[in-house]
N, C-alpha and C positions, 0 to 999 in steps of 0.2 A: 722571857726565856732567852738566854744568850747562847746562840747556836754557832758552832764551828762546822765548817764543811770541808771534808777531805776525801781522798780517793778510798775506795773500798779495798780492804785487805782480806786475805783468806781467813784470818782470825775473827773477822766481822760476820762471817756467814751464819753462825748460830743466831745472833741477834737479828740479822736481816730476815732469816727464815721465820723467826717468831713474829716479827712485824708483818711479814707477808701472810702468815697464817691467820692473824687476827684481822687482816684487811680483806680477806676473802668474803664475798665473791667480787669485790670491786677491782681487784687485780688478779691476774692469773696466778694460781697456786704453783709454787716452785718447790722442787726438792734440791738437795745440795748440788747434785751434778748439773741440773738445769741452771741453777744460779751461777755455778762456775763457768758454764758455757756462755751464758749471757754476759758476764763480766769480761770474759776473754774477747768477745766480739764487740763490746761496747766502745763507743767513742768517749762516752762519759759514764762513769760508775762512781757515784759519791754516796757517802753517809753523812748525815747531820748528827752532830753530837752535842749534848748538853752536860757539862761537868764530866766529860769522858764517857758518858752513857749514850749509846746509839739510840736516836729517837726518830730517825727516818732514813730513807734511801731513795736514790733515783738512778735509773739505768736507761741510757739513751744510745741510739744507733744513728750514725750518719747514713746518708743515702748510698754511700759506697760500701757499707757493710754487706757481708754475705750472710744474710739473715732470712730465715724462711717464715717469719711471722706473717699471718694472713693480712692483717691491716698494713703492716710495713710494705708487703709486696704490692698491695693496692695503691698505696701512696707512691711507690716507686714507678708504677705504671701510669699514674695520672698527674703527678705534680711536675710542672715544667722546669723547676729549678732545684738546686740542691736543698736538702732539708735535714733537720735533726728530728728523729722519731723517738719520743719518750715512751718506752715500752712499759716501764714499771716506775711508779712513784707511790710511796706509802709512808705514813707517819704512825708511830705507836699511838695506841688509844690514849695514853696519859698525856701526850703532847699535841693532840689534835686541837685545832683552834688557836694555836700559838704561832701561826704563820710560818711553820717550818718548811712546808712545801713551797710557799711563796718565796722564801729565801733561797731555796735551791733553784727554782725557776729563774730568779733574778741574777743568779751568779753568771758571770761572763762565760760564754760557751754554750749555754742551753738555748739562747735565743739567736745565736749566730749561725746562719746557714752558709756564710761565705758568699752569698749572692745579694747582699744588701737588704735582707729581710728575713722573715721567718713565717712558718706556718704553724698554727697551734690548733690541734684537734683534740677536744675532750668530749667524751660522751658519757651520759649517765651520772650516777652518784659517785663522787670522788672518795677514794680511800684515804685521802689526806684530810678529810673533814672540811673541805673548802667548797666554794660555789660550783654548781654544775653548769656545763656548757654543752651545746650541741651545734657547733659551728666551726667553720674554718676561717681564720683571720690571717691577714698578712700585714 
């Protein structure tokens, strides 16, 4: 699968919400207004496309975001350095297993905290159809 990654646009919301719904309960279910708010706060808001069709999305907040997510607030209180918090990442059922999420994670910006490293925290089963982790790595 040849994937292109670009910024989320308002016209992408319907496709993103469909992927979000089919990825539940592994990602928090969003409605259009919640998605709009997350994208507005996000430092990174990307879609992955294959032949123009949206096959995945990623929304991440930097530690300077004014975001009230419970896990985000916990990281903000405990991590000693700047970080990038990936709040939502999901891949369509049809594209799972094709390394779509891995390509979004590898894109410059997702692993840059601006402090010479990054923290990655993944828990439970992935909505992107990729390996499960329960660890913090730097």
